[in-house]
N, C-alpha and C positions, 0 to 999 in steps of 0.2 A: 548535655546533650550532643550527639554523635554532630561534626562536621560534612556535611554531604553534598557531593560536585552537582553540577547544570545537570547532566548527563543519568546520576542516580534516581534526584532526584526523576527526572521526568520518568526512571523507570519505575520506580517505587507508584509519582504519578498509569499507572499504565497499570500496572495492578489492582490500581482501588477500584479506581473509573472499572475492567474487566469486570471486576467485582463486586459494584456496587452501582452503574450504571453511571452516565453524564453530569450529569445533577447530584453528584455526589459535590457535600462544603470543599474548599482550598481548611477546615481546620480537620478533616478526615483523614486528610491527603497527609497532612504539614501530624498527625499523627502519626503514624502509619512510616514515618519518616525516622520520626521521634524526634526535631524540629521545632521550630522557632516561625514564629510568623514571619519576624525580620529576612529570619536566612532565606524563607519561602520568597515572601513581599525583597530579597534582592535581586533573586533572580529574575521573580514575571513579579511587574508590577501589579498586575492584572487577572485576576483567572481567564480573559481574554490572554491575556499573553499567554498562560498558562496550557491554554488548549492550543493553542497556536505551536508553539513553540510543541508542537509533543508529535499534534497532529505531520510537519518538520521528518521532530524524529525521529518517526518511523520510517516515513512514506524516505527518509534521509536510507535509514539499514532498509531496508527495501532493495531501496536501487543502488542500494551500493551489492547486496547481493546478488542482484542479477546480472554486476561484473558484463564483463566489456562480451558485445558483442564483434566479428568480422565483417564490415558494411557489405565485401566483394562476396561472400553464403550470399543464399536462392531466399528471400523474403521467408516463403515455409519454414525453413530450415529458422532462418533467426526466433523465428514466431517460436515454434516445435520449444526454439531452448527460453524464452523466456517465459515458455509453462509448465517447463519441469526445474527452473531453474526460480520459479517464483513459487507454484507449489511446493517445495523441498520445504521455502523460510515458514511458508505458514505450518506445516506440519512441525522445524522449528520452533517456532514462536507464535504456537500457538492467542496470543493473548495478545503479540501488538497486531498479527494480524486481527479477531477481530475491535481492534477498538481506532485502530486504523477507520479498517470498516463504518463503522460508529460515528466515526469525528467525523465523516464527510455524508456520513446519512444523517445527519441532523445537522450540518447546515449551520454551522458555529465555529464553521476557522472561516473565517476573513479570508479577499478575496486576495486576498495581496500573499496567504498563505499561498492556501493554492495553489493561484497558478508556480510562487516560489519551487514549490513540491510539484507539479506538470510540465518544470525544466528539467528535470531532476531526470523525467523520465521520456525525453527527447530522439531516445532510443529506436523504444516500443513503435513512437510514430513514425518515426522512419520507418521502420517495419511496413508499415499502413502502404506511406506514400509513393515506397517503391515495392511493391502491391501490386502495386491499381497501377502506377508508370505500365509497369509489362507482363501488364494485362490479364493480371489474379485474381483480380476479386470483381466480385458484380457489380454491376453501374449505381449501388446506394450509398449515400454520406458518409464521407469516411470518421464519423463520428459511433454514427447509426451500426459498423461496422466493427471497430473499434469497442461500444458498447456488448454489443453479440459477443462475441469472444470475450469480450470480461465478466459479462450473466456463465457463461458456459464453464466459467474460470472459477468463477464461485461458486458455483454448484459443484466440481471438480473438488475444493478441498471441500468445501460444506460435506461432500458422501466420503470424506476418508477415504480417494480410492483406493492401492494401491498404488505403486510406478508405470505396471503393466495398464491400466485402467483409464490411470489422467494423461498417459500417451498414447492409449482410442479414444478418449473421449480428448485430448486439444483433433485428430485427425480426424472425427467426429467436427468440432466446429470448429476447424478450416475449414470442412466441404460443408460446410454451414455455410458462407462466404466468398465463397469460393466457385471463380469457374469450372475448375478443372473434375 
């Protein structure tokens, strides 16, 4: 048996879940990692704990890839930078992107983990708040506007657009929620 770190187990879980779906057994993750059940359950006492940790791990990786944003820059410019970095991360880590989306869509992540992951993206929330404050956004609920941009972003990622096409897709998406 190979001794794996927590992060290495999460990486194996990402690969296995991407290939076999969320319903995959922990036994298959253990087998793929070449570890014992005891090792897996040392880090993750339940499958729920594994899924929650995996979601947070993937979201933290994405958040780190989004990097720092200059709060003094114009909200649209910050949003474009987030879009560009998110697309780059998804292209570089397609398994991670798919599994993070799958975990969220399946609604299997506990509320505390969802809240913890959401907190990682406070700079994105600030972009929407700043854009609303400056009058740059149409008069719709911020959650709706953020979901609109998210849907466009996922479409751009799924469409495997070139970087220039991604920039055009962002301009189209931002124009759909912007007052300008």
